[in-house]
C-alpha positions, 0 to 999 in steps of 0.5 A: 527448512528446505522447500518440500514439493508435497502438501504433506511437506508443507504441513510441517511448516504450518506453525512457522507460517502462523508465527510469520503471519502474526509478525507481519500482521502486527507490523502492518496493523500498527501502520494503519492504527496511527492515522486516527490518533494524529489529532489526539497527539497534536493536542497532547504534545501541542504540535502542529499538524505538519509536525505530527505528520512526520510520524507517518512520513518518517516511517514511510521513508525509513521503510522505503529506503530499507526495502531495497537493501533487504536482498543484501541483508538476507544474503549477509545475515540469513533469514533467521537472524534478520527476522529476529532482528526485524521483530526486535526493532519493531517491538522495541520501537513500539515500547518506546512509542508507548512510553514516550514522554515527548513527541521527539521520543515518540518520533524516535520510537516510530523510526525504530519501528520502521527499521523492523517493519521495512524489512519484514514484508520482503523477508517473509515473502522470501521465506514463503517462496522457499517453503512453497514450490512453484506449483503450490506458491499461489497458496503460499502467497495467498496466506501472505496476502491474508496478513497484508490485507486483513490488517488494514481492514480492521486497523481504522475501526480498531483504532477508532474504538481504542481512541474512544475508550482508552489512551492512544498509548495502547495503540503501541503498548498493545503491540509489545506482548504480541511482538515478544511472543513472535520473537520467542516462537520464531527463535525456536521455529525458524531455521535458515533456508540457506547459509548466510554468505559474506557479500561485500558491502556496497557503500556507493550503492547503499548511499545512492539507494538511500538518498535517491529512493528516500528523496523520490518518496519524500517528493511524492508524499509532499506533492499531494499537499504542497503541489507538484510545482512546489520548490521542495517537491520539484527539488526532491523529485529531480535530485531523487530521480537523478541519484536513483538513476545513478544507483540503477546504472551502478547496480547493473555494472556491478558483478555482485549487485546489492539489488539486481536490476537484471531480473527485469530481463524476465518478461513475466516478472517485468509485466507483473510488476507493471500491472501491480503498479497500475493496480496499486494506483487504482486501489489507493484511489478508493482508499483515499477518495471514499473517506473524503467523500463520506466524511467531508462531503456527506457528514458521516462520522469516521466510525461510519466511514470505517465501517463502510470500508471494513466489509470490502477489506475483509473480503480482500483478506478472506479471499486471498487464500482462495485466490491463491489456490485458484492461481495454483489451478488455473494460473494468473491470466484468468484471475487477472482478467476477471479481477480487472473487469470487476475493478473497471466496472465498479470504478466506473460506478464510482464516477457517478457519485452525488450528494444523494448516493445512498450509503448502502449502494456505496457499501455494495459497490465497494464490496464488489470492487474489493472482490475484484481486487482480491483476484489481483494483488497476490496472484499477479505478484506471484506470477512474476516471482515464479519466473525467477530462479531461487537465487534471485528470490530475495532480489525479486521480493525486494524489487516488487515491494520497493515498486509497491511502496513507490506506486502507493505514494504515486497513487496518492499524489496523482489522485490528490492532484486530480481531485484538487485541480478538477475541484477548482475547475468545477468550482469556477464553472459553477461560480460562473453560472451564479451570475446575478445578471442572469435573470433566471439565477437572479429570480432563484436567488431572490426566492431563496432570500425570501425563504430564508427571511421568512424562516428566520425573521432576518432582515432582507440584507442579512438574509441575502448574505446568509443565502449567498453563504449557503449557495457558496457552500453548496457550490464547493460541495458539488465541485468537490464531488465532481472532482472525486468523480473525475479522479475515479474516472482516471483510476478507471483508465488505469484499470483498463490499461491493466486489463489490456496488459493482463491478456499478455500474462502467462503461467511460467510454470509451463515454460520448459526453460523455467523447469530446466532453470529450477533443476539447475538450481536444485542440482547446484544446491545439492552438488556444490555448484557443479552442474551435470553435463546431462542438464 
């Protein structure tokens, strides 16, 4: 399956691309299906909400610690064997979950799933980088983006429909035949791009990577609920950062690093990853805050909330191949600037939400915001990966996906913290204004008590308690909406930083040294590593 530099050469890989995208699609879809089912699992297995949350946290942790190892695993086992193994683990894990008689077995199945799911994304991305040459790579990454954006688009709505009409077990059992189909097709279609090597196993690097990144991800996941000052959060983050730092220095000194941090010497790769982290944080703000606003504060059902988010996610998925094609024609900078301008403006619109903001207005703004995001995710990542020589593709995809995983956790934690602290702040300000010693408030309150009493026939004392409860509820609701507005304001600030940085992106395909590096890589592959003097 060598890289071919013509459109006709790419055409021969279409069946393989379909198989790869189907495998990646079902893996990502399964991650988004489970959120809606958590309340049903709590009742069925008689467990607490914090225990049930480990179905999500455990999956995320296994994913997070395996992604940095993926570069080593690709080199060790080759792309074909690793893809088949990943799909096997994911399919078997789905089967275990679907048949699970107890919560412990269900959790084991989820962790087995995560072994496959954690490897799939960087692996499929690396295969696409081999198939598509730099001048057509935007199109390839656009196809990749179609899978990772379309699956979350339909996940919550599909999950809600299944939970309404069928058992939660279908969320897993329905995945099994598709996983088996991908396994069979990949067995016949997928060939190794490079022969597997036998790199030495870095025991110290593996241990420090697993412990360091695992603790960082766990600390970030707990920070949103337990608070940044929680002992478990502080301890996890401090130990995680220290061990991860040791891992980084150890890899920089290693002649055969498991994860090569030297790729950050490539300036556009580094810049694109910084922008990607910023975009991910801003994107998670909308994904996290809008459902809270719609369901908890406005009273919309989960299905109505999912349907509002669906068109925007579908736009991101549908636009991904188009943005990839535009990337091949105009490069990363115009797409990044246009996308981030749209993101900044639409995020600003979300800083003005109120109890009366219409459903259709939110739907429209979210769709436009998603359109802007569709110009960002894959094109910016592709801009950085294009700068790397072919031998570093595995390390580049592993690094980009590790940062994406961590930035997603950071985004949720930051947004949760801002939302919580600002809600508390606004509630205190509103409560201070509800002072019965204030003649204006006292008059308004007595008028409300009179209205409640006349409408319900309650005595004055009981009507007074009811009126006070109503005002407290309205105050909490208003404070939460203001907290959401503040969190979106911070997300807008992150987007502005990303916009400024996007002006420094360049199309590395036009760099002479990149072309020379590519020729050297090709010549090495053809002549067994001997580089001609003329090159």
